[in-house]
N, C-alpha and C positions, 0 to 999 in steps of 0.2 A: 654173493657177488655183489652183494651192496655197500655202498660208502657211507662211512659215520664219522662228523665232528665230535670234538670231544663233549661238546654240550649235548648232543645227540645220543652219544653213550650215557649221559647221566641219566636222562630221560628214561632210556630206555631201561635201566636199572632201575629208575625208581617205580616204572610200569612194572616191572617183574616183581618187584616187592609188594606191591599193592595186588599183584595177584598170586602171592603166596611164595616167589621164588626168592629164597633170603641169599644174602651175600656170600655167606658161606656155601651153601651148594652151589652156586655161580661158580664159586673158586674151584670147588671140587671138580665140576663140569670142565673148566679151563685147563686144570693140571692133567686130567686124564685125557682130553684131546689132545694137549701138546705131547703126552708121552703116546699117543698112538700115531701122531705124525712123524716124530723125533725118531722113534723106534726102529723103523726100517731103513734109518739112514747110518744106523751104527751098530759096531761090534761089541759082543762083551768082552774083548781083551784092549778096548780102548777107554781112555781115561776121561772122565766127564765133570766140568765143574761149573755148579748152578750159581751164579751170581745172585742173590736176591736182595732186594731192597727193603726198605723200613715199611711200606705201605703195601696195598694189594697187589700190585703186580709182582712184589716178592711173594707174597702169598700163594699165588700161580705157581711161583717156581719153586715152593715149598711141597707143594702137591706133586708137582713133576719130580722131584727128587725122591719122594716117597715110592711112586709108581717105578722109576728106573731102579730102584735099590730092593725091593719089593720082588723084581724080575731078573735079580742077578747082573745087574750093569754096574760097571763100577764109577759110581758117580759121590760127589762130594757136594754137600750143600754149604754155602759160604755167604756169609754175612759182613761184605767190608762196611759197609755203611753201619753197622749195629744191627741188633735184635729188631725184629718186626715190632711195630707200633699200634697197628691197628686190630681191634677186637678178633675179626675175622682170620687174619693171617698169623695172630698168634696162638688161636685155637688149633690152626693147621699144624703150627710148630709144635704144639704139645704132643698133638697125634703121631706127627713125626716122630717124636721122642719116646711115647707109649710105644711104638712098634720096634724099639730097641736101636735106633739110630741116632747120633749125634751129629751137630754141626762140625765143619772143618775150619781151622783158624786160616784167614787170611795172610799171604804172603810169605808162604812155607818154600818158595823156591821150586816147587814142584810145577813140570811141564804136563801140560793138558791137551787131547787130542782135540777136545770140542768144549768150548765155552757157551754157557746159555746165560744170556743178558736179560736178568730180571730186576733190573736196579729201579727204573722208573715208570716205563710205560708212556700213557699219556700226558701224566704229570710234570713233564721238564719244564724247567724255567731256564732260559738262556740269556748269555751265555754260560757254559758249564763253569764251575767254581768251585775251589779248594780240593777237597778229597775226593768229590765224584770225578773231576777231572782227570786226577791221578788215576783211579780205577780205571776211566776208559783209554786212558794212555797206555796202561799195562795189559788191556785186552788186545786194543791193536797191534802191539809189539809182542804176542805169544808165537806168533804163526799158527794157531790152531782154526778149527772151523769154527765159526761164530754163528749161533740163533739167538736173535733179539725175539724176545714176549712182547707182541703186540706193536712197538715200535724201537728201533736202536736208541738208545740212551744219546741224548744229545742231538736228536732230529724231533723237529717240529712233529705236533701231530694235525693241526689243521693249516698250515702253510709251509713253504718250501725252505722255511729258514732252519738251517743246521751249523753246528759249532763246529769249529775246524778239528775238534778233538773228538766228534761223534762217533760212537761206534760202528766199524764197517761190518756189516754183517754178511754172510754167505746166504743166509735164509732170516726172514722175517715169517713168524706164525703171528698172524694178526686175529685178534679175538671180537669173535662177532660179525665183522665186515671190516674192508679196508679202511684205511684212513686217508685222508685228501694227500697228506704229506707223500704217500707213495709214488702218486703221479705229478708230484712238482718239483721246482730245482730250486735248489742243488739238492735239496733232502732225498729225493728218490734214488740217487747216487749210493745211499748208505744202506739201502733194504736186502740188495741181494734179491734174490728168488723169494716171492711174497706167496704165503698159501693163506687162507681165512680158516680158522677153527670156529666150530658152531658150539656155543657154549649154553644153549637153550633159552637164550632172549626171543622175544617176538620182533620180528622185522619190522621196522617202521620207517625207513628212511625211503626218500623219493629220488635218490641217486643212485645208480648203480652202473657194473663196469656190464659192457655188449658181449655177448658170447656167440661163438658159431652156434650153440644151440638155439639163442633166441633168433639169427638171422633164418636158420632152417624152419624155425616156429613161423615164422611171419614172413616169409619170403612169400609173393602170390603164385599160386597154383595156376599152370598156365595149361588149361583143359582143350578138349579137340576142337568145339566147337565155336572159335573164335576168329577175328579178323581184325586186321591192322586198327581200325578206330576203337578196338576194346581197350589196346594199351593207349591211347590218348594221343593228342597232336602237340608238341610242345614247339615254344617258339625263343629262338637262341639268337640273342640280340647280343654280337658278338662279332670281334675283328674289325681289322680294318686294311687297307692298302698298304699300309706301313708293318702290319700286324698280323698278317692271314692264319698264321700258325696256331693261333691261341683259340680262334673260333673252329679251325680244323680237328684239334685235340679234344674241345669241349663235344664236338659234334660226334667225334669217334667214341667218346665216352657216353655220350646217349645213346647213341645206336647198340653200341655192346651191351649195353646195359637194358635193352630190352623196350625203349618207347617204341610206339608203333609207328609214327609218323614225325618228321622234323623239319620246320621250316627254320632258315637262317635269315636272319634280318641283317644283311651287312653291304659293305661297299662294293662296287662294281669290279674293282680290282681284286679285291680278296675273294670275292665269288668264284673267280676261273681256280684261284689255286685249290679252295677247299673243296670244290666239286669234284677234281680230279682225286681226292681222297676219300670224301664221301659222297659218291655217286646217289647213294639211298635218298639224300636230304631235296628237300627243295627249296628254293632260294628268292628272295625278295630283297629289291632295292633300296636300301635304307634311305629313309628321309625323317628325321627326328621330328618333323612337323606333323607326322600323321600321329592318329591315334590307333591303340592297337585293333579298336573295334573295326578301323577302317582297311585293314589287310586282309579282308575278304574269308577269314576262317575263323573256327571255332577251336580255341585253344583250350588245354587243360593245365597248362603251367608255362609258366615263362621263366627264364635265366639271364640275368642282363649284366655285361661287364667286362668279361675277358677280352683284351687287346684292343680296348677303347680308350681313348685320352679324355678325361671330363670335361666339359664345358657347359656353358648355360643351356643350350640349346638339350643338350644329352641330361642335363638335370632335370628340366621339363618334360621331358621324355618319362625319365624314371617317375616324377610326379604323379603324371598320367597313369602310370601303368598300376599304381598304388590304387587307382580309383576303380579298377578292372576288379570282377569278384572270383581272382584266381591267384593260386599261390606264386610266389615269385622268390627268386633266387637271386640273389646281390652278391657278385665278386669283383675283383680289381677294379677298375676303374669305376665301378659303379659304389664302393666302399666311401663315405665320407662322413663328416661329424654330421648329422642330422636328427632331428626327430620324427617319428613316422605317425601317420594318421590312422585312429583306429578304424579297424577293418576286421570281416569274419575271416577273410582266408589270410593264412600265415605268410609272413615275409620271413626268408632266410637267409641271415647275413654270414659272409664265411671268410673272415680275416684271417691272416697269419698275424701275430705277434706285433710286427712293426706297424700293420694296417690297425691293428686294434688299437695301440699305443695313439694313434693319432686320432683315433673314434674318442677317445675317453679321456686323452690329455694325462695319460699316464707312463711313466718311461716303461720300454719293453723289459729292463731288468726287473721291475716291480710287479709285472703281469706274469712272469715266469715262476714266480714264488707265490702266485696267488691267483692263479689261472680259473679256478672253479667258483670262487666267492666273487672274483669281477665278472666273468663272464654271465653267472647267475644274477647278479645286480642289473646288468645291464638289458639281460633277456627281460627280466620283471618289468624295469622303469620303461622300456622302450615298448615292449608287447611284441617281442622280435623272437626268432630262434635265434642263437649263436652257435655257430661251428668256428671255434677257437681252433685254428689248425697248429700241429706241430706234434711232438712226441706225447702219446697218450691225448689226442685231441679230444678236446671239451665239447660237450653237446649241450646247451642249455635252454632251458623252454620257458615260457612266460609264466607259466604256473608255478615255478619255482622247482621244480623237477629237473632232471637232468641224467646226462648219461658220460661216461669216460669209455673211451674206445681204445683196446689194447693191442689193435693190430699196428704194422707199418714200423719203419726203420729210417736211417738215415738217408738212405737211397731215394727219399722222397725229397730231399733237399736241392732240388733241380727245377728249372724254369720249365712250366709246362703241367706239373703233376698238377698244380690246384686248377688248372683249365678243365684237366679231365674229371676231378672231382666235381667240379661245375655241370659238368654234362651229365653225370651220373646222378648227381642229386635231381638235375631237371627229368631224367627220365623215371625215377622213383616216386617224386611227386605226382607224375601221371600215373603210373600204374599201382600205388599204392593208397589203400584207404586211411589209414591211419600216419598223421605225419611225423609223427615220432620213430615210428618202424622205419618209413621211409628214408629219413635223414640218417638214422643210426645204420640203416644196411648198406647205405651209399657209403658211408665214411668206413665203416668195418669192412667190405667189400675192396674197397679202394687201398686200405692198408694191407690187406689179405695179400693183393697183386705183389705189393713189395715186399713182403715176406716171402712169397713165392719166389721172387726174383733172386734173393740174396741165399735162399738155399740151393741156388744152381749157380750163380754167378756173382762177380764181386759187385760189392755195394755202390760203388761209383760209375760202373757202367749203365744202370736204368737211366734210359730215358722217358719221356712221356708218350712217346709212340708205341713203345712196348707194350704199354696197355692193351692194344688192339689185338695182340697174341695172350696175353695175360689174363683177362677178364674173362674170355671163354672157359680157359682152365678152372680158374677160380669159381666159376657159376656152376661148371658141371658138376663140381664136388658137393656144392650145396644143394643143388637140386635135386641129386640122390639122396642127401639125407633128408631134404623135403619128403620125398617118394616114401622113404622108410620111414 
């Protein structure tokens, strides 16, 4: 479940070569792995076309074609751009012919049930030109099921760029690890279902996709000999008389996520609304001239921002919060273009693309196509954890590592869902020992609630207060996995 840029893949290849794993063997591993993944999808009555390019991606297709034909599948190996040009791909083509097989000419008018795109892989240069564009247009016009090897031809590997005539795959079998473009836009629209094929390279990436197994492995165990102080006291600085709901939703998220105690620092009018919905919390009359150390409690973490309009007093309060030796979550009104002081405790910023655009002065459309790199650059430069929300939420850490979250869907595109996540993050920084696991688990579980919702309801109908009922069900499933 690791993610690799094209540069990192080359480095992994070089490392494998230094350890004695040559390209010819890696190509064999790729082709055999592709066969194992593809064969269960096929019947031996269906016609399969393997379109192989001139490079090593085409070589993977040659090996796949050999396995298919040796096992009785109706497979045609086609070179629409010309015969293989790399040494290893040429060697595999010679082996293919030594087995008694021949290539099939392109453009014979034959209809195929499946088309395998082995034209370019990560080596694409956009926009597509000439003969290559003609081939991708032909693929998309066939009405066949399409499988792309590594990356659909016409989609970039490292960014969200995609040619208008890029191959639209039903499946993409990604070699060694996911490519960033499978989580970026618009490129991810061309991948279909993405599966990773292990080809025997060592795992060296510091970016990965978080999974249910990761959550079950890292979720804190709830032993019998505990009390409310075991799970920390969180300070939620949120809500106003005009926007009490934001604080209420964040408070519900924190309580349902398992925080021990919660104090809400808010305005008096908002307190009455929030307390009716979250009677378990305590409340402190908000005064931004106060310091956190003056509030009379020992906090394990702080979340600041939902339902608050920024002003000078609020900004001064945030600056003072940075001086406390506690993890701080910033959301909504607390997000702005700023620098952050060096501190031992983490700062977690949680922008959606529009907020992140204002923080870094880059258009939202540019961010959508390069979310991973931009979030990582900001995290490293500013020394903060970035939770860049949206489809495939990106979590970037100051050390250059990161996580892409696979859960969640369009039902979350509604006011209040981010406030709930802020509360969940507050709970997790108070209950987890590891900050990376705390953030990743909150984001994953938040998305999993939305996934549960659309399995049973219409996507448009989810509201943030539904999380109060969804969270217990998702947590129950995950806690059972922890036990097992």
